[in-house]
RODO-2510 file (C-alpha; in nm, 4 decimals, decimal comma):
residues 532
     n   res          X          Y          Z
     1     m    26,8752     1,9541    25,5368
     2     t    26,9359     1,7973    25,2517
     3     n    26,5861     1,8008    25,1628
     4     e    26,5338     2,2116    25,1924
     5     i    26,8842     2,2765    25,0067
     6     k    26,6924     2,0566    24,7130
     7     n    26,4313     2,1972    24,7370
     8     d    26,6385     2,5356    24,7092
     9     f    26,8029     2,4012    24,3585
    10     e    26,4162     2,4213    24,2385
    11     k    26,2831     2,7410    24,3399
    12     d    26,5391     2,9471    24,2934
    13     p    26,6839     3,0495    23,8952
    14     l    27,0131     3,1276    23,9996
    15     l    27,0573     2,8363    24,2298
    16     d    26,9863     2,6112    23,9064
    17     l    27,1764     2,8377    23,7033
    18     l    27,4542     2,7570    23,9416
    19     k    27,3868     2,4026    23,9739
    20     r    27,4432     2,3450    23,5760
    21     t    27,7352     2,5368    23,5893
    22     f    27,8765     2,3057    23,8731
    23     d    27,7781     1,9981    23,6580
    24     s    27,9682     2,1679    23,3612
    25     v    28,2831     2,1561    23,5501
    26     q    28,5628     1,8532    23,3907
    27     d    28,6140     1,7705    23,7397
    28     m    28,4838     1,5925    23,9945
    29     i    28,3085     1,7974    24,3195
    30     v    28,1538     1,6864    24,6113
    31     v    27,9218     1,9061    24,8298
    32     i    27,9565     1,7290    25,1853
    33     d    27,7789     1,8148    25,5358
    34     r    27,8277     1,7902    25,8662
    35     e    27,7107     1,3859    25,9438
    36     l    27,9933     1,3103    25,6175
    37     k    27,6574     1,2794    25,3268
    38     i    27,7218     1,3662    24,9942
    39     v    27,4517     1,6999    24,9366
    40     t    27,5186     1,6734    24,5515
    41     s    27,7671     1,6104    24,3291
    42     n    27,8524     1,6368    23,9580
    43     w    27,8664     1,2450    23,9208
    44     k    27,7960     1,2156    23,5406
    45     d    28,1682     1,2589    23,5386
    46     c    28,2593     1,0009    23,7271
    47     n    28,1828     0,6781    23,6030
    48     s    28,4099     0,4621    23,8141
    49     i    28,0968     0,5284    24,0843
    50     a    27,8176     0,2986    24,0499
    51     a    27,5072     0,3873    23,9529
    52     s    27,3257     0,3020    24,2545
    53     e    27,5966     0,4730    24,4653
    54     k    27,5030     0,7805    24,3165
    55     q    27,1787     0,7372    24,4498
    56     g    27,0186     0,9872    24,7410
    57     h    27,2993     1,1095    25,0233
    58     p    27,5080     0,8666    25,0501
    59     y    27,8172     0,8940    25,3094
    60     c    28,1510     1,0078    25,1556
    61     y    28,3591     0,7549    25,2668
    62     s    28,1063     0,4734    25,1320
    63     c    28,0908     0,6313    24,7646
    64     l    28,4814     0,8168    24,7281
    65     m    28,6453     0,5838    24,9563
    66     n    28,4750     0,2371    24,9082
    67     r    28,5149     0,2204    25,2954
    68     s    28,2265     0,1374    25,5501
    69     k    28,3630     0,3756    25,7939
    70     p    28,5204     0,7017    25,8090
    71     c    28,8500     0,7355    25,7197
    72     e    29,1301     0,7913    25,9850
    73     p    29,2567     1,0672    25,9933
    74     c    28,9421     1,2232    25,8235
    75     y    29,0667     1,5573    25,6472
    76     i    28,7095     1,6501    25,6007
    77     l    28,6679     1,6375    25,9864
    78     e    28,9326     1,8350    26,0382
    79     v    28,8262     2,1498    25,7739
    80     f    28,4667     2,1351    25,9715
    81     s    28,6667     2,1392    26,3257
    82     t    28,9301     2,4003    26,2258
    83     g    28,7826     2,5954    25,9337
    84     n    29,0658     2,6251    25,7211
    85     c    29,1160     2,4638    25,3416
    86     r    29,2873     2,1642    25,3222
    87     q    29,5054     1,9567    24,9939
    88     v    29,6289     1,5989    25,0245
    89     e    29,7387     1,3936    24,7123
    90     m    29,6368     1,0395    24,6874
    91     v    29,5409     0,7267    24,4983
    92     d    29,1887     0,7397    24,3810
    93     p    29,0916     0,4296    24,5437
    94     l    28,8260     0,4001    24,2693
    95     d    29,0540     0,4262    23,9815
    96     g    29,4056     0,4198    24,1047
    97     k    29,4854     0,7188    23,9448
    98     t    29,7338     0,9683    24,1721
    99     k    29,4384     1,2690    24,2193
   100     l    29,4746     1,6220    24,4359
   101     i    29,2224     1,6334    24,6582
   102     e    29,0973     2,0248    24,7753
   103     l    28,8778     2,0651    25,0518
   104     s    28,6839     2,4247    25,1004
   105     p    28,4350     2,5161    25,3447
   106     i    28,1278     2,6376    25,3229
   107     f    28,0082     2,9196    25,5619
   108     d    27,6357     2,9857    25,7634
   109     e    27,5432     3,2872    25,8485
   110     d    27,7222     3,2421    26,2393
   111     r    28,0619     3,1540    26,0477
   112     s    28,0391     2,8262    26,0948
   113     v    28,1063     2,5506    25,8491
   114     s    27,7793     2,3883    25,7181
   115     m    27,9306     2,2249    25,4391
   116     v    28,2809     2,0911    25,2585
   117     v    28,3111     2,1257    24,8366
   118     r    28,5570     1,8316    24,7501
   119     h    28,7361     1,8925    24,4550
   120     s    28,9076     1,6446    24,2777
   121     k    29,1706     1,7069    24,0555
   122     d    29,3559     1,4507    23,7923
   123     i    29,6779     1,4813    23,7927
   124     s    29,8409     1,1678    23,7345
   125     e    29,9506     1,2838    23,4310
   126     r    30,1703     1,5177    23,6199
   127     k    30,2463     1,2894    23,8506
   128     n    30,4509     1,0735    23,5422
   129     v    30,5951     1,3714    23,3733
   130     e    30,7344     1,4635    23,6783
   131     k    30,8455     1,0734    23,7717
   132     i    31,0464     1,1041    23,4088
   133     l    31,2326     1,4015    23,4427
   134     k    31,3447     1,2919    23,7720
   135     m    31,4632     0,9933    23,6016
   136     r    31,5973     1,2027    23,3024
   137     e    31,8044     1,4116    23,5758
   138     l    31,9405     1,0895    23,7882
   139     q    32,0683     0,9431    23,4826
   140     q    32,2015     1,2417    23,3396
   141     a    32,3463     1,3170    23,7070
   142     a    32,4882     0,9179    23,6305
   143     v    32,6510     1,0324    23,2874
   144     a    32,8316     1,3205    23,3973
   145     k    32,9456     1,1120    23,7632
   146     l    33,1303     0,8691    23,5134
   147     g    33,2643     1,1141    23,2502
   148     q    33,4492     1,3107    23,5385
   149     k    33,6347     0,9194    23,6551
   150     g    33,6899     0,8583    23,3413
   151     l    33,8594     1,2428    23,2739
   152     s    34,0632     1,1530    23,6293
   153     g    34,1727     0,9335    23,4801
   154     i    34,1173     0,5919    23,7008
   155     e    34,1675     0,2562    23,5809
   156     l    33,9744     0,0494    23,3617
   157     d    33,8920    -0,2094    23,5851
   158     l    33,7500     0,0188    23,8856
   159     l    33,5384     0,2540    23,5806
   160     m    33,3983    -0,0115    23,4562
   161     e    33,2584    -0,1593    23,8714
   162     e    33,1464     0,1879    23,8828
   163     a    32,9577     0,1872    23,5939
   164     t    32,7644    -0,1181    23,6633
   165     e    32,6997     0,0116    23,9714
   166     l    32,5089     0,2973    23,8630
   167     v    32,3480     0,1880    23,5634
   168     a    32,1419    -0,0928    23,8357
   169     e    32,1322     0,2169    24,0975
   170     t    31,9374     0,4396    23,8757
   171     l    31,7305     0,1802    23,6852
   172     d    31,6788     0,0012    24,0205
   173     v    31,7661    -0,3294    23,8593
   174     e    31,9115    -0,6341    24,0221
   175     y    32,1570    -0,7338    23,8054
   176     c    32,3874    -0,5638    23,5196
   177     r    32,7638    -0,6337    23,3088
   178     i    33,0299    -0,5613    23,1280
   179     m    33,1005    -0,8915    22,9109
   180     k    33,4163    -0,8715    22,6370
   181     e    33,4731    -0,9721    22,3086
   182     e    33,7262    -1,2316    22,3461
   183     e    33,9126    -1,3170    21,9501
   184     d    33,7757    -1,6662    21,9530
   185     g    33,3993    -1,5554    21,9911
   186     n    33,3814    -1,6148    22,3518
   187     q    33,2330    -1,3155    22,5806
   188     t    33,4506    -1,3064    22,9642
   189     m    33,2696    -1,1102    23,2400
   190     l    33,5062    -0,7777    23,3371
   191     a    33,2592    -0,6192    23,6216
   192     s    32,9133    -0,6783    23,7550
   193     v    32,6275    -0,6292    23,9873
   194     g    32,4149    -0,9190    24,0876
   195     w    32,6740    -1,1640    23,9241
   196     e    32,9169    -1,4178    24,0144
   197     k    33,2182    -1,4692    23,8172
   198     e    33,1398    -1,8582    23,7976
   199     k    32,8053    -1,7576    23,6775
   200     e    32,7974    -1,7505    23,2990
   201     i    32,4804    -1,6283    23,0542
   202     e    32,4530    -1,8095    22,7111
   203     s    32,4243    -1,4684    22,5010
   204     s    32,2057    -1,4452    22,2321
   205     k    32,3563    -1,3484    21,8785
   206     k    32,2738    -0,9722    21,7598
   207     d    32,2046    -0,8533    21,4269
   208     a    32,5170    -0,6753    21,2842
   209     n    32,3172    -0,4513    21,1844
   210     q    32,1394    -0,3378    21,5087
   211     n    32,3413    -0,1889    21,8829
   212     i    32,0638    -0,1805    22,1244
   213     f    31,8472    -0,4720    22,2333
   214     c    31,5723    -0,4738    22,4627
   215     y    31,3565    -0,7944    22,5322
   216     t    31,0989    -0,9155    22,7707
   217     l    31,0310    -1,2778    22,8597
   218     y    30,6877    -1,2541    23,0355
   219     s    30,5089    -1,2685    22,7536
   220     n    30,4513    -1,5808    22,5874
   221     d    30,6358    -1,5757    22,2226
   222     s    30,9786    -1,3882    22,3415
   223     t    31,0832    -1,1075    22,1191
   224     v    31,4126    -0,9010    22,0877
   225     t    31,3356    -0,5411    21,9304
   226     g    31,6909    -0,3076    21,8377
   227     t    31,7039     0,0532    21,7524
   228     n    31,5652    -0,0238    21,3636
   229     d    31,2028    -0,1651    21,5401
   230     k    31,2918    -0,5021    21,4023
   231     k    31,1682    -0,7946    21,5778
   232     e    31,2338    -1,1488    21,5387
   233     s    31,1650    -1,4677    21,7549
   234     i    31,4363    -1,5958    21,9740
   235     n    31,4733    -1,9174    22,1856
   236     a    31,8553    -1,8429    22,3494
   237     f    31,7071    -1,6948    22,6134
   238     s    31,6241    -2,0098    22,8457
   239     l    31,9542    -1,9790    23,1183
   240     l    31,7745    -1,6131    23,1660
   241     k    31,4553    -1,8088    23,2522
   242     d    31,5936    -2,0252    23,4885
   243     h    31,7791    -1,7449    23,6591
   244     g    31,4298    -1,5941    23,6874
   245     l    31,5069    -1,2573    23,4378
   246     v    31,2562    -1,1281    23,2324
   247     s    31,3300    -0,8574    23,1026
   248     g    31,6462    -0,7039    23,0187
   249     m    31,8822    -0,4895    22,7373
   250     d    32,2042    -0,5484    22,5237
   251     v    32,3468    -0,2052    22,4906
   252     l    32,6893    -0,2669    22,2562
   253     i    33,0349    -0,0986    22,3658
   254     g    33,2258     0,0403    22,1169
   255     s    33,1609     0,1187    21,7737
   256     r    32,9499    -0,1949    21,4998
   257     d    33,2104    -0,3051    21,3321
   258     n    33,4762    -0,3767    21,6127
   259     p    33,2998    -0,3716    21,9532
   260     f    33,4849    -0,3729    22,2733
   261     g    33,2114    -0,5618    22,3949
   262     t    32,8251    -0,5465    22,5344
   263     m    32,6378    -0,3294    22,8741
   264     n    32,3571    -0,6418    22,9677
   265     v    32,1561    -0,5065    23,1860
   266     h    31,8666    -0,7601    23,3497
   267     t    31,5832    -0,7693    23,6006
   268     t    31,3671    -0,9902    23,7530
   269     q    31,1000    -0,7510    23,7384
   270     q    30,8341    -0,7344    23,4086
   271     r    30,9338    -0,4266    23,2632
   272     l    30,9368    -0,2546    22,9165
   273     f    31,2595     0,0190    22,9109
   274     t    31,2238     0,3371    22,7906
   275     e    31,3952     0,5479    22,5091
   276     d    31,5466     0,7155    22,8357
   277     d    31,6444     0,4498    22,9452
   278     i    31,7741     0,3025    22,6372
   279     h    31,9987     0,6569    22,6047
   280     f    32,1323     0,6760    22,9238
   281     v    32,2360     0,3219    22,8967
   282     q    32,3867     0,3937    22,5294
   283     s    32,5649     0,7102    22,7112
   284     i    32,7051     0,5051    22,9601
   285     a    32,8734     0,2655    22,7075
   286     n    32,9882     0,5640    22,5184
   287     v    33,2007     0,7200    22,8344
   288     l    33,3242     0,3546    22,8184
   289     a    33,3921     0,3133    22,4639
   290     e    33,5500     0,6640    22,4848
   291     s    33,8240     0,5534    22,8228
   292     i    33,8721     0,2140    22,6257
   293     s    34,0148     0,4210    22,3170
   294     r    34,1701     0,6427    22,5136
   295     k    34,3648     0,3963    22,7391
   296     v    34,4186     0,2408    22,3757
   297     s    34,5956     0,5496    22,3041
   298     e    34,8143     0,5711    22,6163
   299     e    34,9237     0,2727    22,5458
   300     n    34,9628     0,3504    22,1898
   301     l    35,1581     0,6942    22,2620
   302     k    35,3740     0,5115    22,5054
   303     h    35,4705     0,2527    22,2240
   304     y    35,5504     0,5590    21,9719
   305     a    35,7486     0,7237    22,2638
   306     q    35,9866     0,4107    22,2976
   307     e    36,0077     0,3447    21,9177
   308     l    36,1311     0,7082    21,8490
   309     e    36,5170     0,7060    21,8763
   310     k    36,5276     0,3751    21,6146
   311     t    36,4156     0,5499    21,2776
   312     t    36,3184     0,8328    21,1192
   313     e    35,9788     0,6661    20,9670
   314     l    35,9081     0,6233    21,3194
   315     k    35,9536     0,9449    21,4144
   316     v    35,7522     1,1504    21,1108
   317     l    35,4651     0,9042    21,2439
   318     f    35,4914     1,0682    21,5904
   319     t    35,4937     1,4040    21,4593
   320     d    35,2142     1,3110    21,2434
   321     i    35,0586     1,2158    21,5369
   322     l    35,1228     1,4825    21,7652
   323     t    35,0300     1,7361    21,5563
   324     h    34,6666     1,5756    21,3659
   325     d    34,5549     1,3031    21,6567
   326     l    34,6176     1,4379    21,9364
   327     l    34,6896     1,8103    21,8263
   328     n    34,3122     1,8570    21,6802
   329     p    34,1432     1,7064    22,0023
   330     a    34,3829     1,8417    22,2127
   331     n    34,2561     2,1748    21,9754
   332     v    33,8450     2,1369    22,0475
   333     i    33,8768     2,0751    22,4401
   334     r    34,0342     2,4191    22,4721
   335     g    33,7530     2,5809    22,2120
   336     f    33,4767     2,3752    22,4274
   337     t    33,6257     2,5052    22,7459
   338     e    33,6581     2,8145    22,6378
   339     e    33,3216     2,8498    22,6146
   340     l    33,1965     2,6547    22,9311
   341     l    33,4626     2,9399    23,1027
   342     i    33,2639     3,1558    22,9394
   343     l    32,8358     3,0760    23,0035
   344     e    32,9145     2,8439    23,4121
   345     d    32,8078     3,0726    23,6419
   346     d    32,8449     2,7276    23,9055
   347     k    33,1321     2,8664    24,1802
   348     e    33,1709     2,5052    24,2164
   349     k    33,2388     2,4157    23,8750
   350     t    33,4304     2,7130    23,6962
   351     p    33,7268     2,5780    23,9290
   352     l    33,7015     2,2469    23,7437
   353     l    33,6967     2,3747    23,4105
   354     e    33,9547     2,6409    23,4919
   355     k    34,2325     2,3608    23,5854
   356     i    34,0580     2,1344    23,2912
   357     h    34,1772     2,4411    23,0589
   358     s    34,5319     2,5223    23,1944
   359     n    34,5916     2,1104    23,2007
   360     n    34,4874     2,1347    22,8213
   361     e    34,7622     2,4345    22,7378
   362     r    35,0149     2,2834    22,9007
   363     l    34,9442     1,9363    22,6916
   364     i    34,9091     2,1503    22,4019
   365     a    35,2879     2,3316    22,4653
   366     m    35,4024     2,0140    22,4985
   367     m    35,2816     1,8793    22,1190
   368     e    35,4000     2,1699    21,9996
   369     s    35,7536     2,1440    22,1292
   370     a    35,7714     1,8141    22,0681
   371     s    35,6595     1,8597    21,7647
   372     k    35,9052     2,1535    21,6538
   373     f    36,1680     1,9583    21,8196
   374     i    36,1218     1,6520    21,6034
   375     k    36,1200     1,9151    21,2499
   376     l    36,4338     2,0113    21,3227
   377     e    36,6309     1,6829    21,3052
   378     s    36,7242     1,7707    20,9443
   379     i    36,8378     2,1052    20,8283
   380     e    36,6641     2,0377    20,4469
   381     d    36,4154     2,2821    20,3856
   382     i    36,5212     2,5449    20,6480
   383     k    36,5962     2,9385    20,4269
   384     f    36,8866     3,1221    20,5125
   385     d    36,9295     3,5036    20,4789
   386     e    37,1333     3,7830    20,5877
   387     k    36,8710     3,9871    20,8295
   388     d    36,9509     4,2302    21,1507
   389     i    36,8476     4,0115    21,4103
   390     v    36,7271     4,2962    21,6511
   391     p    36,4488     4,3314    21,5025
   392     m    36,3777     3,9947    21,5411
   393     v    36,4120     3,9907    21,9466
   394     q    36,1833     4,3069    21,9332
   395     r    35,9393     4,0926    21,8249
   396     a    35,9637     3,8389    22,1015
   397     v    35,9649     4,0991    22,3512
   398     r    35,6265     4,2324    22,2380
   399     e    35,4897     3,8536    22,1895
   400     y    35,5504     3,8299    22,5972
   401     e    35,4591     4,2527    22,7136
   402     q    35,1132     4,1330    22,7956
   403     e    35,2236     3,8102    22,9921
   404     a    35,5066     3,9405    23,1428
   405     r    35,2446     4,2360    23,2965
   406     k    35,0095     3,9577    23,4054
   407     r    35,3030     3,8158    23,6306
   408     g    35,4466     4,1251    23,7730
   409     v    35,7128     4,0852    23,5694
   410     s    35,9185     4,4614    23,4320
   411     l    36,0821     4,3300    23,1040
   412     e    36,3088     4,5678    22,9386
   413     l    36,5290     4,5206    22,6264
   414     r    36,8897     4,7204    22,5255
   415     p    36,9525     4,6991    22,2292
   416     s    37,3271     4,7799    22,1718
   417     c    37,4173     4,7564    21,7737
   418     q    37,3106     4,6573    21,4562
   419     c    37,3496     4,2840    21,4243
   420     n    37,3251     4,1720    21,0650
   421     s    37,3967     3,7641    21,0469
   422     i    37,3378     3,4965    20,8349
   423     v    36,9840     3,3374    20,9647
   424     s    36,6718     3,1903    20,9362
   425     p    36,2997     3,2545    21,1050
   426     l    36,3585     2,9406    21,3053
   427     m    36,6237     3,2238    21,5069
   428     e    36,2692     3,3923    21,6508
   429     e    36,1976     3,0718    21,8430
   430     v    36,5145     3,0822    22,0353
   431     f    36,4457     3,4972    22,1671
   432     l    36,0684     3,3560    22,2502
   433     n    36,1470     3,0772    22,4345
   434     l    36,4285     3,2135    22,5971
   435     i    36,1998     3,5228    22,6969
   436     s    35,9266     3,2892    22,7942
   437     n    36,1525     3,0689    23,0324
   438     a    36,2768     3,3890    23,2222
   439     i    35,9210     3,5453    23,2600
   440     k    35,8051     3,2080    23,4019
   441     f    36,0496     3,1322    23,6634
   442     s    36,0884     3,4849    23,7832
   443     p    35,9436     3,6340    24,1351
   444     a    35,6473     3,9300    24,0663
   445     n    35,8075     4,2427    24,0876
   446     e    36,0994     4,1774    23,9133
   447     k    36,2773     4,2510    23,6003
   448     v    36,3896     4,0523    23,2841
   449     i    36,6546     4,2201    23,0997
   450     v    36,7415     4,1294    22,7374
   451     n    37,0484     4,3032    22,5377
   452     i    37,1842     4,2556    22,2364
   453     n    37,5703     4,2683    22,1415
   454     d    37,8179     4,2648    21,9360
   455     y    38,0845     4,0577    22,1248
   456     n    38,3738     3,9177    21,9410
   457     g    38,2643     3,9098    21,5572
   458     e    37,9478     3,7988    21,6844
   459     c    37,5770     3,8946    21,7703
   460     r    37,5032     3,8136    22,0511
   461     v    37,1647     3,8076    22,2603
   462     q    37,2113     3,7592    22,6112
   463     v    36,8121     3,6903    22,8780
   464     t    36,8471     3,8074    23,2335
   465     d    36,6623     3,6941    23,4940
   466     f    36,6650     3,7089    23,8561
   467     g    36,4744     3,4037    23,9811
   468     p    36,5797     3,0879    24,1920
   469     g    36,9071     3,0513    23,9303
   470     i    37,0339     2,7069    23,8352
   471     s    37,2851     2,4962    23,9840
   472     s    37,6433     2,4457    23,9230
   473     k    37,5432     2,0254    23,8669
   474     d    37,1647     2,1403    23,6527
   475     k    37,4002     2,3107    23,4128
   476     s    37,5234     2,1007    23,2470
   477     m    37,2136     1,8590    23,1069
   478     i    36,9472     2,1580    23,1041
   479     f    36,9410     2,1737    22,7414
   480     e    36,9221     1,8061    22,6759
   481     r    36,5633     1,6644    22,5594
   482     f    36,3317     1,6219    22,8295
   483     r    36,5415     1,7204    23,1125
   484     q    36,4826     2,0280    23,2946
   485     a    36,6220     2,2077    23,6389
   486     d    36,4742     2,1785    23,9879
   487     k    36,3162     2,5206    24,0549
   488     g    36,0508     2,4113    24,3291
   489     s    35,6940     2,3988    24,2214
   490     v    35,7205     2,5593    23,8135
   491     k    35,6896     2,2480    23,5755
   492     g    35,7226     2,1712    23,1698
   493     s    35,8306     1,9797    22,8865
   494     g    36,1706     2,0095    22,9463
   495     l    36,2285     2,0926    22,5965
   496     g    36,1901     2,4433    22,5461
   497     l    36,5936     2,4973    22,6288
   498     a    36,6470     2,1509    22,4137
   499     i    36,5179     2,3891    22,0509
   500     v    36,7119     2,6457    22,1697
   501     k    37,0331     2,4116    22,1214
   502     r    36,9289     2,2101    21,8562
   503     i    36,8240     2,5912    21,6113
   504     m    37,1363     2,7283    21,7169
   505     d    37,3612     2,4135    21,6059
   506     l    37,1503     2,4510    21,2866
   507     h    37,2922     2,7699    21,2251
   508     n    37,6611     2,6757    21,3789
   509     g    37,5847     2,8783    21,6757
   510     k    37,6368     2,8587    22,0778
   511     v    37,4487     2,8620    22,3532
   512     g    37,5141     2,8911    22,7491
   513     i    37,3891     2,9837    23,1002
   514     d    37,6082     3,2483    23,4192
   515     d    37,5280     3,2729    23,7154
   516     n    37,3964     3,6629    23,6898
   517     p    37,7089     3,8447    23,8775
   518     l    37,3360     4,1609    23,9762
   519     g    37,2218     3,9019    24,2424
   520     k    37,0964     3,5879    24,2114
   521     g    36,9589     3,4412    23,8605
   522     s    37,0445     3,3406    23,5835
   523     i    37,1818     3,4510    23,2153
   524     f    37,0659     3,2670    22,8868
   525     w    37,2943     3,3492    22,5619
   526     v    37,3039     3,2850    22,3009
   527     s    37,5582     3,4275    21,9448
   528     v    37,6120     3,3994    21,5812
   529     k    37,8797     3,4715    21,3604
   530     k    37,8103     3,8222    21,2048
   531     a    37,7422     3,8420    20,8014
   532     s    38,0677     3,9268    20,6632
***
């Protein structure tokens, strides 16, 4: 059969053209007969096969698979048997590269499979890219998971343990640890995978201009490679060798000028870490640094709160922290979460973003209220003029009309007279707070009524709600700082009514609360003397 085919190729110009076309294909193509012998092939493109093997018509398993007998299972025999095409991925024993093998039947006049075409395509580069993309996906997922843990307020020691486990698992290394730089220059191990607490390793002295060090110890000359591609000989890794560790990576946690410590990755395998690996570990270190910084800020904030009552200087400092150091980042979080809520279409992620956004809004409101209250400690720089307070109340009502509709609450304004009084622009904050509180604590399908009356020579504004009401024991303290009556599941900072009380004190006015005589609920009222 093979001699007849060869003669046909030599006699028929079309077949000769077909063979020349066949030989021009870059991938390796082999035609195999039923005896598993190679009929023809574009051998010139396969340098991994010895020239002696290319002579004649060798068996395919001998020439292509480097075997003395047919493969088990034999996919070529399967194609002969079924007449169906077959694809299989395999590592080529001739060159060690990953190949996609496509087997296609050639039918004779009787529709029997007479030969099989074996098309071998090198896909090792594609598989490497897939491997890199898969690793990036795993690394991104690990960073996201740790970031979520950090945002949840998990304790730092647990977060560090989680970080070392994620790094070790994702990079498939045996050792990972977090070392803290102490003031005396020594290092303390805070979390680890693979290391025991009593086993300490001497760490190399790091260049102040570098924050990432990757090294391998399996060559004759040990080297350190930093992010600036600088290399220098070192002799500080003898203890690593004693533990059988030959490759590693050190990444700073925190800033170069004031680092918290380092994250160390070690393995007994001969490995060169990629740029993706470096960026991954640095991202993990950045999440830890942010959590550590936030923890320090929380501790500082607690300290500031405890000292707030001692001096005016500390109160001013706390105001600056609220309005700049805390409020600015909170507004940045607001902007990004609002943008993500617009872009995110994952139904599982949207509730998490909404929860972050709502809690951040509460935090901003609390900081703004606290800042306002602190600024109200002094009457200085507050300007008083004779004004009609009715327009101020009207503006406050308009401000909350949409919020009331959203909650299903009817908001009614009932001014009965013009009320001129000596007031400052701060008075409008009083009406905003009272109306906001009434709407917040009113059930759906209820109403909030705002009255303005001339009351014994005073301008009196009343805000009536039909909510749960205030108990007698709570009425005496509800206008105090950081005190809030029990209103079921409704939570707040306890500053809104304290701000109202402080503003009214600055105006020599009055503030109070009565039960709603029309049913359940409360009447919050303020009054200030009318202008002469």
